[in-house]
PQR file with spaces between the fields and no chain letter, atoms N, CA, C, O and H, PARSE charges and radii, in Angstrom:
ATOM       1  N    UNK     1     -37.479 -100.926   73.820 -0.4000 1.5000
ATOM       2  CA   UNK     1     -38.056 -101.610   72.689 -0.0000 2.0000
ATOM       3  C    UNK     1     -37.029 -101.752   71.567  0.5500 1.7000
ATOM       4  O    UNK     1     -36.963 -102.792   70.912 -0.5500 1.4000
ATOM       5  N    UNK     2     -36.231 -100.716   71.347 -0.4000 1.5000
ATOM       6  CA   UNK     2     -35.241 -100.782   70.281 -0.0000 2.0000
ATOM       7  C    UNK     2     -34.249 -101.909   70.536  0.5500 1.7000
ATOM       8  O    UNK     2     -33.849 -102.613   69.610 -0.5500 1.4000
ATOM       9  H    UNK     2     -36.284  -99.871   71.879  0.4000 1.0000
ATOM      10  N    UNK     3     -33.853 -102.078   71.802 -0.4000 1.5000
ATOM      11  CA   UNK     3     -32.918 -103.149   72.143 -0.0000 2.0000
ATOM      12  C    UNK     3     -33.477 -104.519   71.811  0.5500 1.7000
ATOM      13  O    UNK     3     -32.764 -105.373   71.282 -0.5500 1.4000
ATOM      14  H    UNK     3     -34.179 -101.505   72.555  0.4000 1.0000
ATOM      15  N    UNK     4     -34.746 -104.734   72.117 -0.4000 1.5000
ATOM      16  CA   UNK     4     -35.386 -106.012   71.806 -0.0000 2.0000
ATOM      17  C    UNK     4     -35.485 -106.227   70.301  0.5500 1.7000
ATOM      18  O    UNK     4     -35.219 -107.321   69.803 -0.5500 1.4000
ATOM      19  H    UNK     4     -35.325 -104.041   72.547  0.4000 1.0000
ATOM      20  N    UNK     5     -35.866 -105.186   69.587 -0.4000 1.5000
ATOM      21  CA   UNK     5     -35.944 -105.273   68.130 -0.0000 2.0000
ATOM      22  C    UNK     5     -34.573 -105.576   67.543  0.5500 1.7000
ATOM      23  O    UNK     5     -34.454 -106.393   66.631 -0.5500 1.4000
ATOM      24  H    UNK     5     -36.083 -104.298   69.992  0.4000 1.0000
ATOM      25  N    UNK     6     -33.548 -104.927   68.055 -0.4000 1.5000
ATOM      26  CA   UNK     6     -32.188 -105.151   67.567 -0.0000 2.0000
ATOM      27  C    UNK     6     -31.766 -106.605   67.794  0.5500 1.7000
ATOM      28  O    UNK     6     -31.133 -107.211   66.930 -0.5500 1.4000
ATOM      29  H    UNK     6     -33.644 -104.263   68.796  0.4000 1.0000
ATOM      30  N    UNK     7     -32.116 -107.163   68.954 -0.4000 1.5000
ATOM      31  CA   UNK     7     -31.784 -108.559   69.233 -0.0000 2.0000
ATOM      32  C    UNK     7     -32.426 -109.498   68.221  0.5500 1.7000
ATOM      33  O    UNK     7     -31.805 -110.470   67.788 -0.5500 1.4000
ATOM      34  H    UNK     7     -32.630 -106.671   69.656  0.4000 1.0000
ATOM      35  N    UNK     8     -33.652 -109.213   67.849 -0.4000 1.5000
ATOM      36  CA   UNK     8     -34.345 -110.047   66.867 -0.0000 2.0000
ATOM      37  C    UNK     8     -33.724 -109.880   65.486  0.5500 1.7000
ATOM      38  O    UNK     8     -33.488 -110.868   64.791 -0.5500 1.4000
ATOM      39  H    UNK     8     -34.156 -108.424   68.200  0.4000 1.0000
ATOM      40  N    UNK     9     -33.459 -108.655   65.087 -0.4000 1.5000
ATOM      41  CA   UNK     9     -32.925 -108.374   63.756 -0.0000 2.0000
ATOM      42  C    UNK     9     -31.533 -108.974   63.568  0.5500 1.7000
ATOM      43  O    UNK     9     -31.187 -109.381   62.459 -0.5500 1.4000
ATOM      44  H    UNK     9     -33.651 -107.852   65.652  0.4000 1.0000
ATOM      45  N    UNK    10     -30.738 -109.037   64.622 -0.4000 1.5000
ATOM      46  CA   UNK    10     -29.362 -109.513   64.490 -0.0000 2.0000
ATOM      47  C    UNK    10     -29.200 -111.002   64.804  0.5500 1.7000
ATOM      48  O    UNK    10     -28.073 -111.494   64.860 -0.5500 1.4000
ATOM      49  H    UNK    10     -31.020 -108.707   65.523  0.4000 1.0000
ATOM      50  N    UNK    11     -30.299 -111.727   65.009 -0.4000 1.5000
ATOM      51  CA   UNK    11     -30.218 -113.168   65.246 -0.0000 2.0000
ATOM      52  C    UNK    11     -29.690 -113.856   64.000  0.5500 1.7000
ATOM      53  O    UNK    11     -30.045 -113.488   62.880 -0.5500 1.4000
ATOM      54  H    UNK    11     -31.214 -111.327   64.964  0.4000 1.0000
ATOM      55  N    UNK    12     -28.834 -114.863   64.198 -0.4000 1.5000
ATOM      56  CA   UNK    12     -28.293 -115.581   63.048 -0.0000 2.0000
ATOM      57  C    UNK    12     -29.320 -116.520   62.424  0.5500 1.7000
ATOM      58  O    UNK    12     -29.486 -116.540   61.204 -0.5500 1.4000
ATOM      59  H    UNK    12     -28.545 -115.163   65.107  0.4000 1.0000
ATOM      60  N    UNK    13     -29.999 -117.285   63.247 -0.4000 1.5000
ATOM      61  CA   UNK    13     -30.970 -118.257   62.746 -0.0000 2.0000
ATOM      62  C    UNK    13     -32.366 -117.879   63.230  0.5500 1.7000
ATOM      63  O    UNK    13     -32.783 -118.261   64.323 -0.5500 1.4000
ATOM      64  H    UNK    13     -29.865 -117.269   64.237  0.4000 1.0000
ATOM      65  N    UNK    14     -33.064 -117.141   62.416 -0.4000 1.5000
ATOM      66  CA   UNK    14     -34.409 -116.733   62.783 -0.0000 2.0000
ATOM      67  C    UNK    14     -35.381 -117.178   61.692  0.5500 1.7000
ATOM      68  O    UNK    14     -35.101 -117.050   60.500 -0.5500 1.4000
ATOM      69  H    UNK    14     -32.725 -116.831   61.528  0.4000 1.0000
ATOM      70  N    UNK    15     -36.503 -117.693   62.115 -0.4000 1.5000
ATOM      71  CA   UNK    15     -37.558 -118.072   61.189 -0.0000 2.0000
ATOM      72  C    UNK    15     -38.778 -117.241   61.529  0.5500 1.7000
ATOM      73  O    UNK    15     -39.189 -117.163   62.687 -0.5500 1.4000
ATOM      74  H    UNK    15     -36.730 -117.797   63.084  0.4000 1.0000
ATOM      75  N    UNK    16     -39.345 -116.631   60.528 -0.4000 1.5000
ATOM      76  CA   UNK    16     -40.500 -115.759   60.742 -0.0000 2.0000
ATOM      77  C    UNK    16     -41.690 -116.311   59.974  0.5500 1.7000
ATOM      78  O    UNK    16     -41.590 -116.652   58.796 -0.5500 1.4000
ATOM      79  H    UNK    16     -39.011 -116.694   59.587  0.4000 1.0000
ATOM      80  N    UNK    17     -42.797 -116.388   60.657 -0.4000 1.5000
ATOM      81  CA   UNK    17     -44.050 -116.793   60.031 -0.0000 2.0000
ATOM      82  C    UNK    17     -45.042 -115.661   60.250  0.5500 1.7000
ATOM      83  O    UNK    17     -45.245 -115.208   61.376 -0.5500 1.4000
ATOM      84  H    UNK    17     -42.879 -116.111   61.614  0.4000 1.0000
ATOM      85  N    UNK    18     -45.652 -115.210   59.170 -0.4000 1.5000
ATOM      86  CA   UNK    18     -46.591 -114.099   59.251 -0.0000 2.0000
ATOM      87  C    UNK    18     -47.994 -114.630   58.961  0.5500 1.7000
ATOM      88  O    UNK    18     -48.214 -115.338   57.978 -0.5500 1.4000
ATOM      89  H    UNK    18     -45.487 -115.578   58.254  0.4000 1.0000
ATOM      90  N    UNK    19     -48.918 -114.280   59.820 -0.4000 1.5000
ATOM      91  CA   UNK    19     -50.323 -114.642   59.622 -0.0000 2.0000
ATOM      92  C    UNK    19     -51.107 -113.348   59.445  0.5500 1.7000
ATOM      93  O    UNK    19     -51.064 -112.468   60.305 -0.5500 1.4000
ATOM      94  H    UNK    19     -48.739 -113.705   60.619  0.4000 1.0000
ATOM      95  N    UNK    20     -51.812 -113.234   58.347 -0.4000 1.5000
ATOM      96  CA   UNK    20     -52.631 -112.060   58.099 -0.0000 2.0000
ATOM      97  C    UNK    20     -54.046 -112.355   58.587  0.5500 1.7000
ATOM      98  O    UNK    20     -54.652 -113.353   58.198 -0.5500 1.4000
ATOM      99  H    UNK    20     -51.847 -113.949   57.648  0.4000 1.0000
ATOM     100  N    UNK    21     -54.555 -111.488   59.431 -0.4000 1.5000
ATOM     101  CA   UNK    21     -55.896 -111.648   59.972 -0.0000 2.0000
ATOM     102  C    UNK    21     -56.876 -110.822   59.158  0.5500 1.7000
ATOM     103  O    UNK    21     -56.487 -109.977   58.352 -0.5500 1.4000
ATOM     104  H    UNK    21     -54.063 -110.678   59.748  0.4000 1.0000
ATOM     105  N    UNK    22     -58.144 -111.083   59.384 -0.4000 1.5000
ATOM     106  CA   UNK    22     -59.182 -110.327   58.681 -0.0000 2.0000
ATOM     107  C    UNK    22     -59.048 -108.840   59.005  0.5500 1.7000
ATOM     108  O    UNK    22     -58.786 -108.480   60.153 -0.5500 1.4000
ATOM     109  H    UNK    22     -58.460 -111.770   60.039  0.4000 1.0000
ATOM     110  N    UNK    23     -59.224 -107.984   58.017 -0.4000 1.5000
ATOM     111  CA   UNK    23     -59.145 -106.549   58.294 -0.0000 2.0000
ATOM     112  C    UNK    23     -60.297 -106.099   59.189  0.5500 1.7000
ATOM     113  O    UNK    23     -61.379 -106.686   59.189 -0.5500 1.4000
ATOM     114  H    UNK    23     -59.437 -108.276   57.084  0.4000 1.0000
ATOM     115  N    UNK    24     -60.039 -105.073   59.926 -0.4000 1.5000
ATOM     116  CA   UNK    24     -61.067 -104.483   60.772 -0.0000 2.0000
ATOM     117  C    UNK    24     -61.728 -103.385   59.948  0.5500 1.7000
ATOM     118  O    UNK    24     -61.078 -102.426   59.532 -0.5500 1.4000
ATOM     119  H    UNK    24     -59.161 -104.596   59.926  0.4000 1.0000
ATOM     120  N    UNK    25     -63.012 -103.538   59.723 -0.4000 1.5000
ATOM     121  CA   UNK    25     -63.733 -102.564   58.897 -0.0000 2.0000
ATOM     122  C    UNK    25     -64.733 -101.805   59.754  0.5500 1.7000
ATOM     123  O    UNK    25     -65.000 -102.171   60.899 -0.5500 1.4000
ATOM     124  H    UNK    25     -63.540 -104.317   60.060  0.4000 1.0000
ATOM     125  N    UNK    26     -65.264 -100.775   59.195 -0.4000 1.5000
ATOM     126  CA   UNK    26     -66.283  -99.958   59.866 -0.0000 2.0000
ATOM     127  C    UNK    26     -65.805  -99.437   61.220  0.5500 1.7000
ATOM     128  O    UNK    26     -66.487  -99.600   62.232 -0.5500 1.4000
ATOM     129  H    UNK    26     -65.047 -100.478   58.265  0.4000 1.0000
ATOM     130  N    UNK    27     -64.654  -98.823   61.230 -0.4000 1.5000
ATOM     131  CA   UNK    27     -64.097  -98.301   62.482 -0.0000 2.0000
ATOM     132  C    UNK    27     -64.479  -96.839   62.719  0.5500 1.7000
ATOM     133  O    UNK    27     -64.032  -96.228   63.690 -0.5500 1.4000
ATOM     134  H    UNK    27     -64.101  -98.690   60.408  0.4000 1.0000
ATOM     135  N    UNK    28     -65.285  -96.294   61.853 -0.4000 1.5000
ATOM     136  CA   UNK    28     -65.641  -94.871   61.932 -0.0000 2.0000
ATOM     137  C    UNK    28     -66.187  -94.484   63.314  0.5500 1.7000
ATOM     138  O    UNK    28     -65.857  -93.419   63.836 -0.5500 1.4000
ATOM     139  H    UNK    28     -65.648  -96.790   61.064  0.4000 1.0000
ATOM     140  N    UNK    29     -67.001  -95.329   63.887 -0.4000 1.5000
ATOM     141  CA   UNK    29     -67.638  -94.999   65.165 -0.0000 2.0000
ATOM     142  C    UNK    29     -66.915  -95.607   66.377  0.5500 1.7000
ATOM     143  O    UNK    29     -67.425  -95.560   67.496 -0.5500 1.4000
ATOM     144  H    UNK    29     -67.269  -96.194   63.463  0.4000 1.0000
ATOM     145  N    UNK    30     -65.730  -96.174   66.144 -0.4000 1.5000
ATOM     146  CA   UNK    30     -64.976  -96.789   67.238 -0.0000 2.0000
ATOM     147  C    UNK    30     -63.847  -95.886   67.699  0.5500 1.7000
ATOM     148  O    UNK    30     -63.277  -95.137   66.905 -0.5500 1.4000
ATOM     149  H    UNK    30     -65.316  -96.212   65.235  0.4000 1.0000
ATOM     150  N    UNK    31     -63.525  -95.958   68.978 -0.4000 1.5000
ATOM     151  CA   UNK    31     -62.362  -95.239   69.484 -0.0000 2.0000
ATOM     152  C    UNK    31     -61.112  -96.067   69.183  0.5500 1.7000
ATOM     153  O    UNK    31     -61.216  -97.242   68.831 -0.5500 1.4000
ATOM     154  H    UNK    31     -63.988  -96.566   69.622  0.4000 1.0000
ATOM     155  N    UNK    32     -59.949  -95.465   69.318 -0.4000 1.5000
ATOM     156  CA   UNK    32     -58.709  -96.215   69.082 -0.0000 2.0000
ATOM     157  C    UNK    32     -58.554  -97.323   70.111  0.5500 1.7000
ATOM     158  O    UNK    32     -57.943  -98.353   69.827 -0.5500 1.4000
ATOM     159  H    UNK    32     -59.864  -94.511   69.603  0.4000 1.0000
ATOM     160  N    UNK    33     -59.100  -97.122   71.300 -0.4000 1.5000
ATOM     161  CA   UNK    33     -59.041  -98.157   72.332 -0.0000 2.0000
ATOM     162  C    UNK    33     -59.912  -99.356   71.948  0.5500 1.7000
ATOM     163  O    UNK    33     -59.541 -100.505   72.190 -0.5500 1.4000
ATOM     164  H    UNK    33     -59.597  -96.285   71.531  0.4000 1.0000
ATOM     165  N    UNK    34     -61.046  -99.082   71.362 -0.4000 1.5000
ATOM     166  CA   UNK    34     -61.923 -100.169   70.914 -0.0000 2.0000
ATOM     167  C    UNK    34     -61.290 -100.947   69.760  0.5500 1.7000
ATOM     168  O    UNK    34     -61.394 -102.172   69.700 -0.5500 1.4000
ATOM     169  H    UNK    34     -61.347  -98.148   71.166  0.4000 1.0000
ATOM     170  N    UNK    35     -60.640 -100.235   68.853 -0.4000 1.5000
ATOM     171  CA   UNK    35     -59.949 -100.893   67.747 -0.0000 2.0000
ATOM     172  C    UNK    35     -58.791 -101.733   68.293  0.5500 1.7000
ATOM     173  O    UNK    35     -58.575 -102.857   67.841 -0.5500 1.4000
ATOM     174  H    UNK    35     -60.555  -99.240   68.902  0.4000 1.0000
ATOM     175  N    UNK    36     -58.062 -101.204   69.243 -0.4000 1.5000
ATOM     176  CA   UNK    36     -56.956 -101.948   69.853 -0.0000 2.0000
ATOM     177  C    UNK    36     -57.468 -103.220   70.519  0.5500 1.7000
ATOM     178  O    UNK    36     -56.826 -104.267   70.430 -0.5500 1.4000
ATOM     179  H    UNK    36     -58.238 -100.291   69.610  0.4000 1.0000
ATOM     180  N    UNK    37     -58.605 -103.141   71.178 -0.4000 1.5000
ATOM     181  CA   UNK    37     -59.197 -104.301   71.840 -0.0000 2.0000
ATOM     182  C    UNK    37     -59.573 -105.374   70.819  0.5500 1.7000
ATOM     183  O    UNK    37     -59.353 -106.563   71.050 -0.5500 1.4000
ATOM     184  H    UNK    37     -59.127 -102.290   71.250  0.4000 1.0000
ATOM     185  N    UNK    38     -60.134 -104.955   69.707 -0.4000 1.5000
ATOM     186  CA   UNK    38     -60.476 -105.897   68.636 -0.0000 2.0000
ATOM     187  C    UNK    38     -59.209 -106.574   68.115  0.5500 1.7000
ATOM     188  O    UNK    38     -59.189 -107.787   67.905 -0.5500 1.4000
ATOM     189  H    UNK    38     -60.313 -103.989   69.519  0.4000 1.0000
ATOM     190  N    UNK    39     -58.156 -105.786   67.909 -0.4000 1.5000
ATOM     191  CA   UNK    39     -56.879 -106.338   67.447 -0.0000 2.0000
ATOM     192  C    UNK    39     -56.342 -107.368   68.436  0.5500 1.7000
ATOM     193  O    UNK    39     -55.930 -108.462   68.048 -0.5500 1.4000
ATOM     194  H    UNK    39     -58.172 -104.801   68.080  0.4000 1.0000
ATOM     195  N    UNK    40     -56.351 -107.008   69.700 -0.4000 1.5000
ATOM     196  CA   UNK    40     -55.853 -107.914   70.733 -0.0000 2.0000
ATOM     197  C    UNK    40     -56.651 -109.218   70.750  0.5500 1.7000
ATOM     198  O    UNK    40     -56.065 -110.299   70.823 -0.5500 1.4000
ATOM     199  H    UNK    40     -56.686 -106.120   70.015  0.4000 1.0000
ATOM     200  N    UNK    41     -57.962 -109.128   70.683 -0.4000 1.5000
ATOM     201  CA   UNK    41     -58.806 -110.319   70.706 -0.0000 2.0000
ATOM     202  C    UNK    41     -58.519 -111.219   69.508  0.5500 1.7000
ATOM     203  O    UNK    41     -58.455 -112.440   69.650 -0.5500 1.4000
ATOM     204  H    UNK    41     -58.437 -108.250   70.623  0.4000 1.0000
ATOM     205  N    UNK    42     -58.348 -110.626   68.340 -0.4000 1.5000
ATOM     206  CA   UNK    42     -58.074 -111.420   67.134 -0.0000 2.0000
ATOM     207  C    UNK    42     -56.699 -112.073   67.199  0.5500 1.7000
ATOM     208  O    UNK    42     -56.533 -113.225   66.797 -0.5500 1.4000
ATOM     209  H    UNK    42     -58.399 -109.634   68.225  0.4000 1.0000
ATOM     210  N    UNK    43     -55.716 -111.336   67.703 -0.4000 1.5000
ATOM     211  CA   UNK    43     -54.372 -111.916   67.824 -0.0000 2.0000
ATOM     212  C    UNK    43     -54.346 -113.041   68.846  0.5500 1.7000
ATOM     213  O    UNK    43     -53.724 -114.078   68.617 -0.5500 1.4000
ATOM     214  H    UNK    43     -55.851 -110.400   68.029  0.4000 1.0000
ATOM     215  N    UNK    44     -55.026 -112.838   69.983 -0.4000 1.5000
ATOM     216  CA   UNK    44     -55.100 -113.891   71.001 -0.0000 2.0000
ATOM     217  C    UNK    44     -55.769 -115.150   70.438  0.5500 1.7000
ATOM     218  O    UNK    44     -55.311 -116.263   70.694 -0.5500 1.4000
ATOM     219  H    UNK    44     -55.531 -111.995   70.169  0.4000 1.0000
ATOM     220  N    UNK    45     -56.834 -114.976   69.686 -0.4000 1.5000
ATOM     221  CA   UNK    45     -57.535 -116.119   69.100 -0.0000 2.0000
ATOM     222  C    UNK    45     -56.621 -116.871   68.130  0.5500 1.7000
ATOM     223  O    UNK    45     -56.609 -118.101   68.113 -0.5500 1.4000
ATOM     224  H    UNK    45     -57.206 -114.071   69.478  0.4000 1.0000
ATOM     225  N    UNK    46     -55.862 -116.137   67.329 -0.4000 1.5000
ATOM     226  CA   UNK    46     -54.956 -116.779   66.371 -0.0000 2.0000
ATOM     227  C    UNK    46     -53.834 -117.509   67.097  0.5500 1.7000
ATOM     228  O    UNK    46     -53.474 -118.625   66.724 -0.5500 1.4000
ATOM     229  H    UNK    46     -55.871 -115.137   67.343  0.4000 1.0000
ATOM     230  N    UNK    47     -53.277 -116.879   68.138 -0.4000 1.5000
ATOM     231  CA   UNK    47     -52.219 -117.537   68.904 -0.0000 2.0000
ATOM     232  C    UNK    47     -52.745 -118.791   69.583  0.5500 1.7000
ATOM     233  O    UNK    47     -52.041 -119.799   69.637 -0.5500 1.4000
ATOM     234  H    UNK    47     -53.570 -115.972   68.440  0.4000 1.0000
ATOM     235  N    UNK    48     -53.952 -118.751   70.096 -0.4000 1.5000
ATOM     236  CA   UNK    48     -54.569 -119.931   70.713 -0.0000 2.0000
ATOM     237  C    UNK    48     -54.726 -121.029   69.666  0.5500 1.7000
ATOM     238  O    UNK    48     -54.477 -122.201   69.947 -0.5500 1.4000
ATOM     239  H    UNK    48     -54.524 -117.932   70.053  0.4000 1.0000
ATOM     240  N    UNK    49     -55.138 -120.651   68.465 -0.4000 1.5000
ATOM     241  CA   UNK    49     -55.306 -121.613   67.368 -0.0000 2.0000
ATOM     242  C    UNK    49     -53.968 -122.256   67.005  0.5500 1.7000
ATOM     243  O    UNK    49     -53.895 -123.466   66.790 -0.5500 1.4000
ATOM     244  H    UNK    49     -55.340 -119.699   68.236  0.4000 1.0000
ATOM     245  N    UNK    50     -52.917 -121.451   66.937 -0.4000 1.5000
ATOM     246  CA   UNK    50     -51.599 -121.946   66.527 -0.0000 2.0000
ATOM     247  C    UNK    50     -50.940 -122.785   67.607  0.5500 1.7000
ATOM     248  O    UNK    50     -50.473 -123.893   67.343 -0.5500 1.4000
ATOM     249  H    UNK    50     -52.976 -120.468   67.112  0.4000 1.0000
ATOM     250  N    UNK    51     -50.902 -122.254   68.830 -0.4000 1.5000
ATOM     251  CA   UNK    51     -50.138 -122.889   69.900 -0.0000 2.0000
ATOM     252  C    UNK    51     -50.979 -123.682   70.888  0.5500 1.7000
ATOM     253  O    UNK    51     -50.428 -124.343   71.768 -0.5500 1.4000
ATOM     254  H    UNK    51     -51.281 -121.354   69.045  0.4000 1.0000
ATOM     255  N    UNK    52     -52.264 -123.633   70.765 -0.4000 1.5000
ATOM     256  CA   UNK    52     -53.127 -124.408   71.642 -0.0000 2.0000
ATOM     257  C    UNK    52     -52.892 -124.087   73.107  0.5500 1.7000
ATOM     258  O    UNK    52     -52.885 -122.923   73.506 -0.5500 1.4000
ATOM     259  H    UNK    52     -52.711 -123.096   70.050  0.4000 1.0000
ATOM     260  N    UNK    53     -52.702 -125.123   73.898 -0.4000 1.5000
ATOM     261  CA   UNK    53     -52.563 -124.954   75.343 -0.0000 2.0000
ATOM     262  C    UNK    53     -51.290 -124.224   75.742  0.5500 1.7000
ATOM     263  O    UNK    53     -51.186 -123.758   76.876 -0.5500 1.4000
ATOM     264  H    UNK    53     -52.708 -126.069   73.573  0.4000 1.0000
ATOM     265  N    UNK    54     -50.327 -124.113   74.848 -0.4000 1.5000
ATOM     266  CA   UNK    54     -49.092 -123.398   75.176 -0.0000 2.0000
ATOM     267  C    UNK    54     -49.349 -121.905   75.348  0.5500 1.7000
ATOM     268  O    UNK    54     -48.589 -121.204   76.016 -0.5500 1.4000
ATOM     269  H    UNK    54     -50.412 -124.491   73.926  0.4000 1.0000
ATOM     270  N    UNK    55     -50.409 -121.439   74.748 -0.4000 1.5000
ATOM     271  CA   UNK    55     -50.774 -120.034   74.868 -0.0000 2.0000
ATOM     272  C    UNK    55     -52.018 -119.929   75.729  0.5500 1.7000
ATOM     273  O    UNK    55     -53.075 -120.435   75.353 -0.5500 1.4000
ATOM     274  H    UNK    55     -51.026 -122.008   74.205  0.4000 1.0000
ATOM     275  N    UNK    56     -51.912 -119.296   76.846 -0.4000 1.5000
ATOM     276  CA   UNK    56     -53.038 -119.186   77.767 -0.0000 2.0000
ATOM     277  C    UNK    56     -53.705 -117.833   77.535  0.5500 1.7000
ATOM     278  O    UNK    56     -53.196 -116.794   77.956 -0.5500 1.4000
ATOM     279  H    UNK    56     -51.053 -118.885   77.152  0.4000 1.0000
ATOM     280  N    UNK    57     -54.849 -117.866   76.861 -0.4000 1.5000
ATOM     281  CA   UNK    57     -55.515 -116.639   76.445 -0.0000 2.0000
ATOM     282  C    UNK    57     -55.947 -115.769   77.616  0.5500 1.7000
ATOM     283  O    UNK    57     -56.045 -114.550   77.474 -0.5500 1.4000
ATOM     284  H    UNK    57     -55.262 -118.710   76.519  0.4000 1.0000
ATOM     285  N    UNK    58     -56.205 -116.369   78.762 -0.4000 1.5000
ATOM     286  CA   UNK    58     -56.685 -115.586   79.896 -0.0000 2.0000
ATOM     287  C    UNK    58     -55.588 -115.252   80.891  0.5500 1.7000
ATOM     288  O    UNK    58     -55.880 -114.846   82.016 -0.5500 1.4000
ATOM     289  H    UNK    58     -56.126 -117.359   78.878  0.4000 1.0000
ATOM     290  N    UNK    59     -54.332 -115.412   80.498 -0.4000 1.5000
ATOM     291  CA   UNK    59     -53.221 -115.093   81.390 -0.0000 2.0000
ATOM     292  C    UNK    59     -53.271 -113.610   81.733  0.5500 1.7000
ATOM     293  O    UNK    59     -53.402 -112.765   80.846 -0.5500 1.4000
ATOM     294  H    UNK    59     -54.095 -115.741   79.584  0.4000 1.0000
ATOM     295  N    UNK    60     -53.169 -113.299   83.008 -0.4000 1.5000
ATOM     296  CA   UNK    60     -53.235 -111.896   83.440 -0.0000 2.0000
ATOM     297  C    UNK    60     -52.079 -111.090   82.870  0.5500 1.7000
ATOM     298  O    UNK    60     -52.207 -109.885   82.654 -0.5500 1.4000
ATOM     299  H    UNK    60     -53.063 -113.985   83.728  0.4000 1.0000
ATOM     300  N    UNK    61     -50.959 -111.747   82.628 -0.4000 1.5000
ATOM     301  CA   UNK    61     -49.804 -111.075   82.069 -0.0000 2.0000
ATOM     302  C    UNK    61     -49.650 -111.535   80.622  0.5500 1.7000
ATOM     303  O    UNK    61     -48.975 -112.527   80.347 -0.5500 1.4000
ATOM     304  H    UNK    61     -50.855 -112.726   82.804  0.4000 1.0000
ATOM     305  N    UNK    62     -50.272 -110.817   79.709 -0.4000 1.5000
ATOM     306  CA   UNK    62     -50.298 -111.218   78.307 -0.0000 2.0000
ATOM     307  C    UNK    62     -48.898 -111.330   77.719  0.5500 1.7000
ATOM     308  O    UNK    62     -48.639 -112.230   76.920 -0.5500 1.4000
ATOM     309  H    UNK    62     -50.820 -110.010   79.932  0.4000 1.0000
ATOM     310  N    UNK    63     -48.006 -110.446   78.091 -0.4000 1.5000
ATOM     311  CA   UNK    63     -46.643 -110.486   77.564 -0.0000 2.0000
ATOM     312  C    UNK    63     -45.946 -111.767   78.004  0.5500 1.7000
ATOM     313  O    UNK    63     -45.215 -112.378   77.225 -0.5500 1.4000
ATOM     314  H    UNK    63     -48.216 -109.715   78.740  0.4000 1.0000
ATOM     315  N    UNK    64     -46.168 -112.171   79.240 -0.4000 1.5000
ATOM     316  CA   UNK    64     -45.552 -113.402   79.745 -0.0000 2.0000
ATOM     317  C    UNK    64     -46.122 -114.623   79.019  0.5500 1.7000
ATOM     318  O    UNK    64     -45.381 -115.543   78.673 -0.5500 1.4000
ATOM     319  H    UNK    64     -46.762 -111.675   79.873  0.4000 1.0000
ATOM     320  N    UNK    65     -47.412 -114.629   78.793 -0.4000 1.5000
ATOM     321  CA   UNK    65     -48.047 -115.741   78.080 -0.0000 2.0000
ATOM     322  C    UNK    65     -47.504 -115.832   76.660  0.5500 1.7000
ATOM     323  O    UNK    65     -47.232 -116.928   76.171 -0.5500 1.4000
ATOM     324  H    UNK    65     -48.014 -113.881   79.073  0.4000 1.0000
ATOM     325  N    UNK    66     -47.346 -114.704   76.001 -0.4000 1.5000
ATOM     326  CA   UNK    66     -46.819 -114.693   74.649 -0.0000 2.0000
ATOM     327  C    UNK    66     -45.379 -115.187   74.639  0.5500 1.7000
ATOM     328  O    UNK    66     -45.006 -115.971   73.767 -0.5500 1.4000
ATOM     329  H    UNK    66     -47.567 -113.814   76.398  0.4000 1.0000
ATOM     330  N    UNK    67     -44.573 -114.748   75.582 -0.4000 1.5000
ATOM     331  CA   UNK    67     -43.174 -115.194   75.665 -0.0000 2.0000
ATOM     332  C    UNK    67     -43.104 -116.701   75.875  0.5500 1.7000
ATOM     333  O    UNK    67     -42.275 -117.372   75.260 -0.5500 1.4000
ATOM     334  H    UNK    67     -44.877 -114.112   76.290  0.4000 1.0000
ATOM     335  N    UNK    68     -43.969 -117.245   76.741 -0.4000 1.5000
ATOM     336  CA   UNK    68     -44.006 -118.691   76.969 -0.0000 2.0000
ATOM     337  C    UNK    68     -44.372 -119.429   75.693  0.5500 1.7000
ATOM     338  O    UNK    68     -43.763 -120.444   75.357 -0.5500 1.4000
ATOM     339  H    UNK    68     -44.643 -116.700   77.241  0.4000 1.0000
ATOM     340  N    UNK    69     -45.361 -118.918   74.988 -0.4000 1.5000
ATOM     341  CA   UNK    69     -45.806 -119.564   73.765 -0.0000 2.0000
ATOM     342  C    UNK    69     -44.713 -119.565   72.706  0.5500 1.7000
ATOM     343  O    UNK    69     -44.508 -120.565   72.019 -0.5500 1.4000
ATOM     344  H    UNK    69     -45.856 -118.093   75.260  0.4000 1.0000
ATOM     345  N    UNK    70     -44.018 -118.450   72.577 -0.4000 1.5000
ATOM     346  CA   UNK    70     -42.937 -118.352   71.592 -0.0000 2.0000
ATOM     347  C    UNK    70     -41.795 -119.281   71.968  0.5500 1.7000
ATOM     348  O    UNK    70     -41.237 -119.961   71.107 -0.5500 1.4000
ATOM     349  H    UNK    70     -44.185 -117.637   73.135  0.4000 1.0000
ATOM     350  N    UNK    71     -41.446 -119.316   73.233 -0.4000 1.5000
ATOM     351  CA   UNK    71     -40.350 -120.165   73.698 -0.0000 2.0000
ATOM     352  C    UNK    71     -40.646 -121.647   73.449  0.5500 1.7000
ATOM     353  O    UNK    71     -39.739 -122.435   73.181 -0.5500 1.4000
ATOM     354  H    UNK    71     -41.898 -118.763   73.933  0.4000 1.0000
ATOM     355  N    UNK    72     -41.913 -122.008   73.541 -0.4000 1.5000
ATOM     356  CA   UNK    72     -42.306 -123.414   73.378 -0.0000 2.0000
ATOM     357  C    UNK    72     -42.728 -123.757   71.956  0.5500 1.7000
ATOM     358  O    UNK    72     -42.981 -124.921   71.645 -0.5500 1.4000
ATOM     359  H    UNK    72     -42.650 -121.368   73.759  0.4000 1.0000
ATOM     360  N    UNK    73     -42.803 -122.750   71.094 -0.4000 1.5000
ATOM     361  CA   UNK    73     -43.332 -122.980   69.747 -0.0000 2.0000
ATOM     362  C    UNK    73     -42.279 -123.243   68.763  0.5500 1.7000
ATOM     363  O    UNK    73     -42.573 -123.456   67.586 -0.5500 1.4000
ATOM     364  H    UNK    73     -42.597 -121.804   71.347  0.4000 1.0000
């Protein structure tokens, strides 16, 4: 992971866009796995909104789908 982060940090021409999603509230009765699932669902929905068909929300390999979307975005 550090190697990948280093590659991003040392890129000469990088453009970053940050999207803030709605906060997750009332997590008192949720497990960390349930909170993670909510996060994943919200991020997938936002990526689908941004990239449309370039991002396949139901791709079995989420990392591959995200990489494809970034490469095409």
